[in-house]
N, C-alpha and C positions, 0 to 999 in steps of 0.2 A: 505754301509760301516758301520761297527760297531765301538763302542768306543775302543775296544781292538786293532783292526786293526789300527785305527788312532793313538792311543797312541804308538804302536810299530813303526809305520812309523815316528812319531815325534822323538822317541828315536834314530832311525837310522840316522836321519838328524842332530842330535846334535853333536857338536864337543867334547863332554865329552869323556875322555879316557876310561871310564868304564860305562856301562849301565847294570842295574840289573832289572829283571822283576820278580814281585811277584804276583801270583794269590792268593788273600786272600779270595776268595769266600767261602772256606770251614772253615775258622776261625770263631768261634762263641763266643770266649771269649778273654780277654786280653792275657791270657797265650797261647792260640792257635796262636794269632797274633805274640807274641814274639817268639814262637817256629818256626813259618814259616819264620820269618825274620832271625833268627839265623841260621836256616838250609840253607837258600839262601845265607847268608853271609859267610857260612862255619865256624861258630864259635860255641863254646860250651857255654851255659849259666851257671852261677854259680848255684850250686845245692841248697845251703842254702842261698838264697838271697831274699830280699824283692822286692816289685814292683819297687821302685826307683833304687835299685842296678842293676836290670836287664835292666831297661831303660838306665842307665848310661853306662852299658857294651855295649849295642847295639849302643849307640851314639858314644862311643869310637871306635868301629869297623867301623862305617860309616866315622868318621873323619879320621881314618887311611887310608881309600881308596883314600883320596884326591879328586880331581875333579871327580865327578861322577853324573850319573842320575839314580834315583831310581824310578821305575814305580810300583805303588801299584794299581793293577787292581781289580775292584769290592770292593772298600773300603766303599761303602755306609752304610753297616750295622755295620761298625766299627768306625764310625766317633766319637763316644764318647771316643775313645782311641787316637784320633788325637793329643791332647796336649802332651801326654806322649811319643808318637812316633815321628810323623812328627814335632810337635812343638819343641821337644828336639833336633832333628836333625838340624832343621833350625837355632837354636841358638848355638848348640854345634859343628856342622860340617858345617861351612859356605861355604865350597867349594862344598857341595852336593846340587843337585837340585832334587826336588821331584815332581812327577806328579802322582796324585791320580785320578782314574776314578770312576765314580758312574753312576747309572741309571739316 
């Protein structure tokens, strides 16, 4: 069994009303990560915004989902962006649960 399979099985076993899966293996920058997350959440990012504005916009979208599980697969190469994504969600969207996989 691989990590992705186990993470998906875990997501299926959780009572969260909504589960979202993001394969972030192709993201190489913070902007790529933000774009991948926005696409998966079905939101548009502000065009003329700074890093903090985009992070707050994503956090608001996660908060609006209510109880949910967000699976970030292949996050190992993006860990330097964890504070502005995962950290912001954990503090700004307390009903969200986040599972990040890495090698």
